[in-house]
C-alpha positions in Angstrom: -28.7 8.4 12.0 -28.5 9.9 15.8 -24.7 8.5 15.3 -24.5 10.6 12.3 -22.4 13.7 12.9 -19.5 11.1 14.4 -19.7 9.5 11.4 -19.2 12.1 9.7 -16.4 13.6 11.7 -15.0 10.1 11.3 -14.9 10.0 7.5 -13.6 13.2 7.0 -10.7 12.1 9.3 -9.8 8.9 7.1 -10.6 10.8 4.2 -8.1 13.4 4.8 -5.7 11.3 6.6 -5.8 9.0 2.9 -5.0 11.9 1.1 -2.2 13.5 3.4 -0.8 10.1 2.9 -1.0 9.8 -0.7 0.5 13.4 -0.8 3.7 12.5 1.2 3.8 8.5 0.6 2.3 8.3 -3.0 1.9 4.9 -3.8 4.0 1.8 -4.3 3.4 1.0 -7.8 4.0 -2.2 -9.0 6.1 -3.4 -12.2 2.9 -3.8 -14.2 2.5 0.3 -13.8 6.2 1.1 -13.5 8.0 -1.2 -15.7 10.7 -3.9 -15.1 11.4 -7.9 -15.3 9.5 -10.8 -14.3 10.6 -14.3 -14.4 8.7 -17.6 -13.6 11.5 -20.2 -12.5 10.5 -23.9 -11.5 12.5 -25.7 -9.0 12.8 -29.4 -9.0 12.5 -29.3 -5.1 11.0 -26.9 -3.0 12.7 -23.3 -3.8 14.3 -21.4 -1.0 12.6 -17.4 -1.5 15.5 -16.2 1.1 18.3 -17.8 -0.5 16.4 -16.4 -3.7 16.2 -13.3 -2.6 19.8 -12.9 -1.5 21.0 -14.4 -4.6 19.3 -11.6 -6.5 20.5 -8.7 -3.9 23.7 -9.5 -4.3 23.7 -9.6 -8.0 22.5 -6.0 -7.3 18.7 -6.2 -8.4 16.2 -5.3 -6.1 13.4 -8.3 -6.3 10.4 -9.3 -4.9 10.5 -13.1 -5.2 6.6 -15.2 -4.3 5.8 -18.5 -4.7 3.1 -19.1 -7.6 1.2 -22.1 -7.2 3.5 -25.0 -6.0 6.3 -24.6 -3.5 8.7 -25.2 -6.4 7.1 -22.9 -8.8 8.9 -19.0 -8.0 8.1 -15.5 -9.7 10.7 -12.9 -9.2 9.8 -9.0 -10.2 12.3 -6.9 -9.8 13.3 -3.2 -11.6 15.6 -3.8 -14.8 18.8 -2.2 -13.8 21.6 -1.8 -16.8 23.7 -0.5 -14.4 24.4 -3.6 -12.2 24.6 -5.8 -15.8 28.6 -7.3 -15.7 30.6 -7.3 -19.1 30.6 -10.5 -20.7 34.0 -11.5 -21.9 33.4 -13.0 -24.8 31.1 -10.3 -26.6 32.9 -7.7 -24.3 29.4 -6.4 -24.3 26.9 -5.9 -20.8 24.7 -9.3 -20.7 21.3 -9.3 -21.1 18.7 -9.5 -18.3 17.7 -12.8 -18.7 21.2 -14.8 -19.3 22.4 -12.7 -16.0 19.3 -13.2 -14.1 19.7 -17.4 -15.1 23.1 -17.6 -14.1 22.6 -15.8 -10.8 20.4 -18.4 -10.1 22.2 -21.4 -11.1 25.3 -19.9 -9.3 25.1 -22.6 -6.4 24.0 -25.6 -8.9 20.3 -25.0 -8.4 18.4 -27.3 -11.1 16.0 -25.0 -12.6 14.2 -24.0 -15.2 13.5 -20.0 -16.6 9.6 -21.0 -17.9 9.1 -17.3 -18.7 10.8 -13.9 -18.8 9.0 -11.1 -19.4 10.4 -7.3 -20.1 7.5 -4.6 -19.3 8.6 -1.1 -21.1 8.0 2.0 -18.7 6.3 3.5 -21.5 3.9 0.6 -21.4 3.3 1.0 -17.6 2.5 4.4 -17.9 0.0 3.5 -20.2 -1.9 1.0 -18.1 -1.6 3.4 -15.0 -2.9 6.2 -17.1 -5.8 3.7 -18.8 -6.4 2.7 -15.5 -7.2 5.9 -14.1 -9.3 7.3 -16.4 -11.4 3.7 -16.6 -12.0 4.6 -12.7 -12.8 7.6 -13.2 -15.0 7.1 -16.2 -17.1 4.4 -13.8 -17.7 7.1 -11.1 -19.2 9.4 -14.2 -21.7 6.2 -15.1 -22.5 6.0 -11.8 -23.4 9.5 -11.2 -25.4 9.3 -14.7 -27.4 6.0 -13.9 -28.5 7.1 -10.1 -29.5 10.3 -11.3 -31.6 8.7 -14.0 -33.2 6.1 -11.6 -33.8 8.0 -8.6 -32.6 12.4 -8.5 -29.6 14.2 -8.5 -29.4 14.7 -5.0 -29.4 10.7 -4.3 -26.8 10.4 -7.2 -24.2 12.9 -5.7 -24.8 11.2 -2.4 -24.2 7.8 -4.2 -20.6 9.4 -5.9 -19.6 10.6 -2.9 -19.9 7.3 -0.6 -17.9 5.9 -3.7 -15.2 8.2 -3.7 -15.0 8.2 0.2 -13.9 4.3 -0.7 -11.7 4.4 -3.0 -9.7 7.0 -1.6 -9.7 5.6 2.0 -8.3 2.2 0.3 -5.8 3.9 -1.6 -5.0 5.5 1.3 -4.6 2.1 3.7 -1.9 1.0 0.9 0.0 3.8 0.6 0.0 4.1 4.8 1.2 0.1 4.5 2.9 0.6 1.7 1.7 -2.4 -0.1 2.3 -2.8 -3.7 -0.4 -1.5 -6.1 -0.5 -3.2 -9.2 -3.6 -4.1 -11.9 -5.3 -6.8 -9.9 -5.4 -4.3 -7.0 -6.5 -1.6 -9.4 -9.7 -4.5 -10.4 -9.9 -5.3 -6.4 -10.8 -1.4 -6.1 -13.0 -1.5 -9.4 -14.8 -3.9 -7.5 -15.2 -2.3 -4.6 -17.0 0.4 -6.4 -19.8 -1.9 -7.8 -20.2 -3.7 -4.5 -20.6 -0.2 -2.8 -23.2 0.8 -5.2 -25.0 -2.4 -4.9 -25.8 -1.7 -1.3 -26.1 2.0 -1.5 -28.7 2.1 -4.4 -30.7 -0.7 -1.9 -30.9 1.8 1.0 -31.8 4.6 -1.8 -34.5 2.6 -3.1 -36.1 2.1 0.4 -35.5 5.9 1.0 -37.8 6.8 -1.6 -40.3 4.0 -1.1 -40.2 5.1 2.6 -40.7 8.8 1.7 -43.7 7.8 0.1 -45.6 5.5 2.8 -44.2 7.8 5.8 -45.8 10.8 4.8 -45.4 12.6 8.3 -42.1 11.5 9.5 -39.7 13.9 9.2 -36.3 13.3 6.3 -34.2 11.9 9.4 -37.0 9.5 10.5 -37.7 8.4 7.0 -33.5 7.7 6.5 -33.4 6.2 9.8 -36.4 3.7 9.1 -34.9 2.6 5.7 -31.2 1.7 7.1 -33.0 -0.1 9.9 -35.0 -2.1 7.8 -31.9 -2.7 5.1 -29.3 -3.4 8.2 -29.2 -6.8 8.3 -29.7 -7.4 4.8 -26.5 -5.2 4.4 -24.5 -6.7 7.6 -25.5 -10.4 6.2 -24.1 -9.8 2.3 -21.2 -8.3 4.0 -20.3 -10.9 6.5 -20.6 -13.5 3.7 -17.9 -11.5 1.3 -15.8 -11.2 3.8 -15.7 -15.0 4.8 -15.2 -15.8 1.2 -12.2 -13.0 0.7 -10.9 -14.1 4.5 -10.6 -17.8 2.6 -8.8 -15.9 -0.6 -6.6 -14.4 1.7 -5.1 -17.3 3.7 -5.0 -19.9 1.3 -4.9 -18.2 -2.2 -1.4 -18.0 -2.3 0.8 -14.7 -1.9 -0.1 -13.6 -5.5 -3.4 -12.4 -4.6 -2.4 -11.4 -1.1 -3.0 -7.7 -2.0 -6.0 -8.2 -4.2 -7.9 -9.7 -1.0 -6.6 -6.9 1.2 -8.2 -4.5 -0.9 -11.3 -5.9 -1.0 -11.3 -6.8 2.4 -10.6 -3.1 3.4 -12.9 -2.0 0.6 -15.7 -4.7 1.9 -15.8 -2.9 5.5 -15.6 0.8 4.4 -18.4 0.3 1.7 -20.7 -1.0 3.8 -20.1 1.6 6.3 -20.5 4.7 3.5 -23.3 2.9 2.5 -24.9 3.6 6.1 -23.3 7.0 7.1 -21.7 8.7 4.1 -24.6 8.4 1.3 -27.2 9.0 3.8 -25.3 12.0 5.3 -25.2 13.4 2.2 -28.9 13.4 1.5 -29.6 14.7 4.6 -27.1 17.5 4.2 -28.8 18.4 0.8 -32.0 18.6 2.6 -33.6 16.1 0.6 -37.2 16.0 1.2 -40.2 14.1 0.0 -40.9 17.0 -3.2 -37.8 16.3 -4.2 -38.9 12.7 -5.4 -42.9 13.7 -6.6 -43.0 13.9 -10.1 -43.2 17.6 -12.4 -46.1 18.5 -12.5 -47.1 20.0 -16.1 -48.8 23.3 -17.0 -52.6 22.4 -16.4 -52.2 18.8 -15.7 -53.2 17.4 -12.0 -51.5 15.5 -10.1 -52.5 12.6 -8.0 -51.4 12.9 -4.5 -48.7 10.0 -4.0 -50.0 6.8 -2.0 
């Protein structure tokens, strides 16, 4: 806790930087939220991703092309743009996106199979985006109620402040580096909320216990001792989690790269916030052992805390 003021300045700078980036650059929403076309293609030979991107770009699309499982399996995501569709000379009507994409990919004689063609409407994308935002807010509200009931309102405010701190910084990271934000990343953000909350509750439980045991210690000393006692557990948990996430990132395939990145950033920030942010909020609200004493009813004697 001797470094809490420096940590507070760092947190404020990171949050402000994230908010500024989100306001100026926004988030590069994926097709799950914006709507568009998703095509799964199977090739007989190893697929050349650069060639596929070039073919679709020349046809007027702006594709995102990735391997999907094996090197012969490809998933293509792109916005549906009716303006690029040529006229079919037989029907004298614009070709469908499905036909035009398949025709473009077969133009060089490549042997391939369109395994799945999915069009995600913009209305559905907006609903997914809104539902995801509501789900995140609901998670924070439930966390606040749970911590308030289990501990005390000041602990609840500190925990929620730490969670908001983590979520904003993860979103800011994706905004600064212009990484695609889709449903898998949203799931990662919600997982970060759960991970960070778990650490915060462990620390809060130790703080409550030490307030009752260390009667003559100041709040700063109590919190400092509590954090020191839980620091080893926090760091070991974070390290083992990061090892798994690193494995997911390097060998899990391109489809879950952004999911892994969101969790890696979230675990790092969540570990930091469980040590500094929540505890700093408690000290800023002048937490004391009286806040954790049971309420005395009129005419009732309350035994001294052990």
